[in-house]
TIKEVO-245241 format. One record per residue (C-alpha): residue number from 1; x, y, z. Coordinates in steps of 0.5 Angstrom, whole numbers, padded with zeros to 4 digits. Layout:
BEGIN
SITE     n      xx      yy      zz
SITE   NUM       X       Y       Z
...
END
This chain:
BEGIN
SITE     n      xx      yy      zz
SITE     1    0000   -0050    0096
SITE     2   -0007   -0053    0095
SITE     3   -0008   -0058    0090
SITE     4   -0011   -0054    0085
SITE     5   -0005   -0049    0085
SITE     6   -0001   -0055    0084
SITE     7   -0005   -0057    0078
SITE     8   -0004   -0051    0075
SITE     9    0004   -0050    0076
SITE    10    0005   -0057    0074
SITE    11    0000   -0056    0068
SITE    12    0004   -0050    0066
SITE    13    0011   -0054    0066
SITE    14    0008   -0060    0062
SITE    15    0006   -0055    0057
SITE    16    0012   -0051    0056
SITE    17    0017   -0057    0056
SITE    18    0012   -0062    0051
SITE    19    0012   -0058    0044
SITE    20    0019   -0060    0042
SITE    21    0018   -0067    0044
SITE    22    0011   -0067    0040
SITE    23    0015   -0064    0034
SITE    24    0019   -0070    0034
SITE    25    0014   -0075    0034
SITE    26    0009   -0071    0029
SITE    27    0015   -0071    0024
SITE    28    0016   -0078    0024
SITE    29    0009   -0080    0023
SITE    30    0005   -0079    0016
SITE    31   -0001   -0076    0018
SITE    32   -0007   -0080    0015
SITE    33   -0014   -0076    0012
SITE    34   -0020   -0077    0018
SITE    35   -0024   -0081    0013
SITE    36   -0018   -0086    0012
SITE    37   -0018   -0086    0020
SITE    38   -0025   -0087    0020
SITE    39   -0025   -0093    0015
SITE    40   -0020   -0096    0019
SITE    41   -0023   -0096    0025
SITE    42   -0030   -0099    0023
SITE    43   -0026   -0104    0020
SITE    44   -0023   -0106    0027
SITE    45   -0030   -0109    0028
SITE    46   -0029   -0111    0035
SITE    47   -0025   -0109    0041
SITE    48   -0025   -0110    0049
SITE    49   -0027   -0104    0054
SITE    50   -0023   -0105    0060
SITE    51   -0026   -0101    0066
SITE    52   -0021   -0102    0072
SITE    53   -0020   -0096    0077
SITE    54   -0021   -0095    0084
SITE    55   -0028   -0096    0083
SITE    56   -0026   -0104    0082
SITE    57   -0025   -0103    0090
SITE    58   -0032   -0100    0092
SITE    59   -0037   -0105    0089
SITE    60   -0040   -0098    0086
SITE    61   -0038   -0095    0079
SITE    62   -0038   -0088    0083
SITE    63   -0034   -0089    0089
SITE    64   -0033   -0084    0094
SITE    65   -0029   -0079    0091
SITE    66   -0024   -0078    0097
SITE    67   -0023   -0086    0097
SITE    68   -0016   -0086    0099
SITE    69   -0011   -0088    0094
SITE    70   -0009   -0094    0098
SITE    71   -0015   -0098    0096
SITE    72   -0012   -0099    0089
SITE    73   -0008   -0106    0090
SITE    74   -0008   -0111    0085
SITE    75   -0003   -0116    0088
SITE    76   -0003   -0120    0081
SITE    77   -0004   -0115    0076
SITE    78   -0003   -0118    0069
SITE    79   -0004   -0114    0063
SITE    80   -0002   -0120    0059
SITE    81   -0008   -0124    0061
SITE    82   -0012   -0119    0059
SITE    83   -0009   -0118    0052
SITE    84   -0009   -0126    0051
SITE    85   -0017   -0126    0053
SITE    86   -0018   -0121    0048
SITE    87   -0014   -0125    0042
SITE    88   -0018   -0131    0044
SITE    89   -0025   -0127    0042
SITE    90   -0021   -0125    0036
SITE    91   -0022   -0117    0038
SITE    92   -0017   -0112    0035
SITE    93   -0016   -0107    0040
SITE    94   -0017   -0105    0048
SITE    95   -0019   -0099    0051
SITE    96   -0017   -0098    0059
SITE    97   -0020   -0093    0064
SITE    98   -0014   -0088    0065
SITE    99   -0019   -0084    0069
SITE   100   -0026   -0085    0071
SITE   101   -0031   -0080    0074
SITE   102   -0028   -0080    0081
SITE   103   -0021   -0078    0079
SITE   104   -0016   -0083    0080
SITE   105   -0011   -0083    0075
SITE   106   -0008   -0090    0074
SITE   107   -0001   -0088    0070
SITE   108    0005   -0084    0073
SITE   109    0002   -0077    0072
SITE   110    0005   -0071    0075
SITE   111   -0001   -0067    0075
SITE   112   -0004   -0070    0082
SITE   113   -0002   -0074    0088
SITE   114   -0008   -0078    0087
SITE   115   -0005   -0083    0082
SITE   116   -0003   -0090    0082
SITE   117    0004   -0089    0084
SITE   118    0002   -0087    0091
SITE   119   -0002   -0094    0092
SITE   120    0001   -0100    0094
SITE   121    0002   -0102    0087
SITE   122    0007   -0096    0085
SITE   123    0007   -0099    0078
SITE   124    0004   -0095    0072
SITE   125   -0002   -0099    0069
SITE   126   -0003   -0095    0063
SITE   127    0004   -0097    0061
SITE   128    0003   -0104    0063
SITE   129   -0003   -0104    0059
SITE   130    0000   -0101    0052
SITE   131    0006   -0105    0052
SITE   132    0002   -0112    0053
SITE   133   -0003   -0110    0048
SITE   134    0002   -0108    0043
SITE   135    0006   -0114    0044
SITE   136    0000   -0119    0043
SITE   137   -0001   -0115    0036
SITE   138   -0007   -0111    0039
SITE   139   -0009   -0103    0038
SITE   140   -0009   -0099    0043
SITE   141   -0015   -0094    0045
SITE   142   -0015   -0090    0052
SITE   143   -0021   -0088    0056
SITE   144   -0021   -0081    0060
SITE   145   -0027   -0078    0064
SITE   146   -0028   -0070    0064
SITE   147   -0032   -0071    0070
SITE   148   -0027   -0071    0076
SITE   149   -0031   -0071    0083
SITE   150   -0024   -0072    0087
SITE   151   -0021   -0065    0084
SITE   152   -0028   -0062    0084
SITE   153   -0028   -0061    0076
SITE   154   -0036   -0062    0076
SITE   155   -0042   -0057    0075
SITE   156   -0041   -0050    0077
SITE   157   -0034   -0051    0080
SITE   158   -0030   -0051    0074
SITE   159   -0024   -0046    0074
SITE   160   -0018   -0044    0069
SITE   161   -0014   -0049    0073
SITE   162   -0019   -0055    0071
SITE   163   -0018   -0054    0064
SITE   164   -0010   -0053    0065
SITE   165   -0011   -0060    0068
SITE   166   -0015   -0063    0063
SITE   167   -0010   -0061    0058
SITE   168   -0004   -0063    0062
SITE   169   -0007   -0070    0063
SITE   170   -0008   -0071    0056
SITE   171   -0001   -0069    0054
SITE   172    0002   -0074    0058
SITE   173   -0003   -0080    0056
SITE   174   -0001   -0078    0049
SITE   175    0006   -0077    0049
SITE   176    0009   -0082    0054
SITE   177    0005   -0089    0051
SITE   178    0007   -0089    0044
SITE   179    0001   -0089    0038
SITE   180   -0006   -0088    0041
SITE   181   -0011   -0090    0036
SITE   182   -0017   -0087    0039
SITE   183   -0019   -0083    0045
SITE   184   -0025   -0084    0048
SITE   185   -0028   -0079    0052
SITE   186   -0033   -0079    0058
SITE   187   -0037   -0075    0063
SITE   188   -0038   -0069    0058
SITE   189   -0044   -0065    0055
SITE   190   -0048   -0071    0058
SITE   191   -0055   -0070    0062
SITE   192   -0052   -0073    0068
SITE   193   -0045   -0070    0068
SITE   194   -0048   -0063    0066
SITE   195   -0041   -0060    0064
SITE   196   -0042   -0057    0057
SITE   197   -0037   -0056    0051
SITE   198   -0036   -0049    0053
SITE   199   -0035   -0050    0060
SITE   200   -0029   -0055    0058
SITE   201   -0028   -0052    0051
SITE   202   -0028   -0058    0046
SITE   203   -0025   -0055    0040
SITE   204   -0019   -0053    0044
SITE   205   -0018   -0060    0047
SITE   206   -0020   -0063    0040
SITE   207   -0014   -0059    0037
SITE   208   -0009   -0061    0043
SITE   209   -0011   -0068    0041
SITE   210   -0009   -0067    0034
SITE   211   -0003   -0063    0035
SITE   212    0000   -0069    0040
SITE   213   -0002   -0075    0035
SITE   214   -0006   -0073    0029
SITE   215   -0008   -0080    0027
SITE   216   -0011   -0081    0034
SITE   217   -0019   -0081    0033
SITE   218   -0023   -0077    0039
SITE   219   -0030   -0079    0040
SITE   220   -0034   -0077    0046
SITE   221   -0039   -0082    0049
SITE   222   -0044   -0077    0051
SITE   223   -0047   -0075    0044
SITE   224   -0054   -0078    0044
SITE   225   -0057   -0072    0044
SITE   226   -0055   -0070    0037
SITE   227   -0058   -0072    0030
SITE   228   -0055   -0079    0028
SITE   229   -0054   -0076    0021
SITE   230   -0048   -0072    0023
SITE   231   -0042   -0072    0027
SITE   232   -0042   -0067    0033
SITE   233   -0037   -0066    0037
SITE   234   -0034   -0073    0036
SITE   235   -0030   -0077    0030
SITE   236   -0034   -0083    0031
SITE   237   -0042   -0083    0033
SITE   238   -0042   -0087    0040
SITE   239   -0048   -0091    0043
SITE   240   -0048   -0093    0050
SITE   241   -0053   -0099    0049
SITE   242   -0053   -0100    0056
SITE   243   -0057   -0093    0057
SITE   244   -0062   -0095    0051
SITE   245   -0058   -0092    0046
SITE   246   -0059   -0095    0039
SITE   247   -0058   -0094    0032
SITE   248   -0064   -0092    0029
SITE   249   -0064   -0093    0022
SITE   250   -0062   -0099    0018
SITE   251   -0057   -0096    0014
SITE   252   -0053   -0092    0018
SITE   253   -0048   -0088    0014
SITE   254   -0043   -0085    0020
SITE   255   -0037   -0089    0023
SITE   256   -0040   -0091    0030
SITE   257   -0038   -0095    0036
SITE   258   -0043   -0098    0041
SITE   259   -0041   -0101    0048
SITE   260   -0044   -0106    0053
SITE   261   -0041   -0110    0059
SITE   262   -0040   -0117    0059
SITE   263   -0042   -0117    0066
SITE   264   -0048   -0114    0070
SITE   265   -0044   -0108    0071
SITE   266   -0038   -0103    0068
SITE   267   -0033   -0104    0074
SITE   268   -0032   -0111    0078
SITE   269   -0036   -0113    0084
SITE   270   -0036   -0118    0088
SITE   271   -0042   -0122    0085
SITE   272   -0039   -0122    0078
SITE   273   -0035   -0129    0079
SITE   274   -0041   -0133    0081
SITE   275   -0046   -0129    0076
SITE   276   -0047   -0131    0069
SITE   277   -0045   -0126    0064
SITE   278   -0048   -0125    0058
SITE   279   -0049   -0130    0053
SITE   280   -0044   -0131    0048
SITE   281   -0048   -0133    0042
SITE   282   -0053   -0128    0043
SITE   283   -0048   -0123    0043
SITE   284   -0045   -0125    0037
SITE   285   -0051   -0126    0033
SITE   286   -0056   -0121    0036
SITE   287   -0050   -0115    0037
SITE   288   -0044   -0116    0034
SITE   289   -0046   -0118    0027
SITE   290   -0052   -0113    0026
SITE   291   -0047   -0107    0029
SITE   292   -0042   -0109    0024
SITE   293   -0047   -0109    0018
SITE   294   -0049   -0102    0020
SITE   295   -0041   -0099    0020
SITE   296   -0041   -0100    0027
SITE   297   -0035   -0102    0031
SITE   298   -0037   -0106    0038
SITE   299   -0033   -0105    0044
SITE   300   -0035   -0110    0050
SITE   301   -0033   -0109    0057
SITE   302   -0029   -0114    0061
SITE   303   -0028   -0112    0068
SITE   304   -0022   -0114    0072
SITE   305   -0022   -0116    0079
SITE   306   -0019   -0114    0085
SITE   307   -0013   -0118    0084
SITE   308   -0012   -0115    0077
SITE   309   -0014   -0121    0073
SITE   310   -0020   -0123    0069
SITE   311   -0025   -0128    0072
SITE   312   -0026   -0135    0069
SITE   313   -0033   -0134    0067
SITE   314   -0031   -0128    0063
SITE   315   -0025   -0132    0060
SITE   316   -0029   -0137    0058
SITE   317   -0034   -0133    0055
SITE   318   -0029   -0129    0051
SITE   319   -0026   -0136    0048
SITE   320   -0033   -0138    0046
SITE   321   -0034   -0131    0042
SITE   322   -0028   -0133    0039
SITE   323   -0030   -0140    0037
SITE   324   -0036   -0136    0034
SITE   325   -0034   -0130    0030
SITE   326   -0028   -0128    0026
SITE   327   -0026   -0122    0023
SITE   328   -0027   -0124    0015
SITE   329   -0023   -0118    0013
SITE   330   -0029   -0115    0009
SITE   331   -0030   -0108    0008
SITE   332   -0036   -0104    0008
SITE   333   -0034   -0097    0004
SITE   334   -0036   -0091    0008
SITE   335   -0039   -0086    0004
SITE   336   -0036   -0079    0004
SITE   337   -0039   -0075    0010
SITE   338   -0038   -0068    0013
SITE   339   -0032   -0066    0018
SITE   340   -0035   -0066    0025
SITE   341   -0038   -0060    0028
SITE   342   -0033   -0058    0034
SITE   343   -0034   -0051    0035
SITE   344   -0038   -0047    0040
SITE   345   -0045   -0045    0037
SITE   346   -0046   -0038    0037
SITE   347   -0053   -0038    0036
SITE   348   -0055   -0042    0042
SITE   349   -0060   -0038    0046
SITE   350   -0059   -0032    0043
SITE   351   -0065   -0027    0041
SITE   352   -0068   -0030    0035
SITE   353   -0074   -0028    0031
SITE   354   -0078   -0031    0025
SITE   355   -0084   -0030    0021
SITE   356   -0091   -0032    0024
SITE   357   -0090   -0039    0028
SITE   358   -0095   -0044    0029
SITE   359   -0099   -0043    0036
SITE   360   -0093   -0044    0042
SITE   361   -0088   -0047    0037
SITE   362   -0084   -0040    0037
SITE   363   -0077   -0038    0035
SITE   364   -0074   -0040    0042
SITE   365   -0075   -0047    0040
SITE   366   -0070   -0047    0035
SITE   367   -0064   -0045    0038
SITE   368   -0065   -0048    0045
SITE   369   -0059   -0053    0044
SITE   370   -0065   -0058    0044
SITE   371   -0066   -0063    0038
SITE   372   -0072   -0065    0041
SITE   373   -0076   -0058    0040
SITE   374   -0077   -0054    0034
SITE   375   -0080   -0047    0032
SITE   376   -0085   -0049    0027
SITE   377   -0088   -0044    0021
SITE   378   -0095   -0043    0021
SITE   379   -0099   -0047    0017
SITE   380   -0101   -0041    0013
SITE   381   -0094   -0040    0011
SITE   382   -0090   -0044    0007
SITE   383   -0086   -0041    0002
SITE   384   -0082   -0035    0004
SITE   385   -0082   -0037    0012
SITE   386   -0076   -0034    0015
SITE   387   -0072   -0035    0021
SITE   388   -0066   -0031    0024
SITE   389   -0061   -0030    0030
SITE   390   -0060   -0023    0032
SITE   391   -0053   -0023    0035
SITE   392   -0054   -0016    0038
SITE   393   -0046   -0014    0035
SITE   394   -0042   -0016    0030
SITE   395   -0040   -0024    0030
SITE   396   -0035   -0027    0025
SITE   397   -0037   -0034    0023
SITE   398   -0036   -0039    0017
SITE   399   -0041   -0044    0018
SITE   400   -0049   -0045    0019
SITE   401   -0052   -0052    0020
SITE   402   -0060   -0053    0020
SITE   403   -0062   -0059    0023
SITE   404   -0069   -0061    0022
SITE   405   -0073   -0066    0026
SITE   406   -0076   -0069    0020
SITE   407   -0073   -0067    0013
SITE   408   -0079   -0062    0010
SITE   409   -0075   -0056    0008
SITE   410   -0072   -0057    0001
SITE   411   -0070   -0050   -0002
SITE   412   -0068   -0044    0002
SITE   413   -0063   -0038    0002
SITE   414   -0058   -0037    0007
SITE   415   -0056   -0030    0009
SITE   416   -0052   -0025    0014
SITE   417   -0053   -0018    0015
SITE   418   -0047   -0013    0015
SITE   419   -0047   -0006    0015
SITE   420   -0055   -0005    0013
SITE   421   -0055   -0010    0008
SITE   422   -0057   -0018    0007
SITE   423   -0051   -0022    0004
SITE   424   -0052   -0029    0001
SITE   425   -0048   -0035    0003
SITE   426   -0052   -0040    0000
SITE   427   -0059   -0041   -0005
SITE   428   -0061   -0047   -0007
SITE   429   -0064   -0054   -0006
SITE   430   -0062   -0059    0000
SITE   431   -0066   -0065    0002
SITE   432   -0062   -0067    0008
SITE   433   -0065   -0067    0015
SITE   434   -0058   -0064    0017
SITE   435   -0056   -0058    0012
SITE   436   -0049   -0057    0014
SITE   437   -0046   -0050    0010
SITE   438   -0038   -0048    0011
SITE   439   -0036   -0042    0007
SITE   440   -0031   -0037    0007
SITE   441   -0031   -0033    0014
SITE   442   -0036   -0027    0014
SITE   443   -0038   -0022    0019
SITE   444   -0045   -0020    0021
SITE   445   -0050   -0018    0026
SITE   446   -0055   -0023    0024
SITE   447   -0056   -0030    0020
SITE   448   -0062   -0032    0017
SITE   449   -0066   -0037    0013
SITE   450   -0071   -0036    0008
SITE   451   -0075   -0042    0006
SITE   452   -0076   -0042   -0001
SITE   453   -0080   -0049   -0002
SITE   454   -0082   -0055    0003
SITE   455   -0086   -0061    0003
SITE   456   -0090   -0060    0009
SITE   457   -0090   -0055    0014
SITE   458   -0083   -0052    0015
SITE   459   -0080   -0053    0022
SITE   460   -0073   -0052    0025
SITE   461   -0070   -0056    0031
SITE   462   -0063   -0052    0031
SITE   463   -0061   -0046    0027
SITE   464   -0053   -0047    0029
SITE   465   -0048   -0042    0027
SITE   466   -0040   -0043    0028
SITE   467   -0034   -0040    0027
SITE   468   -0029   -0046    0026
SITE   469   -0022   -0046    0027
SITE   470   -0019   -0048    0020
END
């Protein structure tokens, strides 16, 4: 039987046996509002990212996807050392790479043979990590990569069996290891992964995670292309600082997380023990404290070595951080915010029409899934400019989002076209750069905005239409 067929068979088996287990777990766990979970997350302030997987043995973050499981051999693995190192820095949680981009699973999975139980270690690293961090009073996060080069889950190769594998693996991770406070997803909708939220359906995965553990936050590390004023495909706004991502304004409203490695790479390399790590004083004063002031949690990566231990220079740096910084328990209350956008954008790359455009900034730029390009209204038209999406067939939808590059549109009307008539869903003022409108479900062949007032020349970066599962 082929690997993919095995995955499909095992996935169906797993999904058939878990519902009864999930019901029991959910019944005993009070479900918290998302806003409360987001506040608790921001209040955690500081945690440890742990990149530890088969790349640890390759001197590369992206090893050969056929690198054998026998390469993974941490002969002195000690997750308790990691937890105590995190405590020494006054961190409040950890997050381990359960599966990175090369597809090796460091838990006892039934979905693939490419896992830690077929390595010389033959021990469930995820279990040892979760047990050790909880024992030391730390919260537990998990990291999981959608991109999986070993199992050919990559652009232009994705099959229904891959989707089943992702669901089955997440089901294992969220049912076998106790309460997971957050799941950090990677390799999804990024320029370098090129796996869209439609290829692996985000909304299905999001609802699966919440059905397994309602109090688990889901965040995607690849949200850089989306505006900072709204949560797109993530419960928490994410910034990978090593890739140049930064909070742009000094009054960030959204619950956020930013990450950096302490060493020069995410995964351990042979140069790490003798190469200076980042300066603990600068990390505290120039990164950790400023980020916390912006509702942003900081997660610092510390890569264990091939023995499964953290190097002495990393341990010393963490201890120094702990001498310089403590979580004083103060809270910055998050403002009220809209729920995350998690659905498929029905307007993306559909036929678009508009009133007169400005030169070449025509209507196609407002539904091209690129927030850096815009349809721009002709300067001779201000009030009365309009933009519409033509679905060519009747669609059901219950949300419209207008995203601007700059906030120029102040008042407008939103309508949908049904049975030869335009029907209104909103008319009024909204000066936000990201204008989110949720309403009772409607059916229509078109959706339209008419601009009633604007400060300057109106433009739209993205006109989005959703049919959310509620």
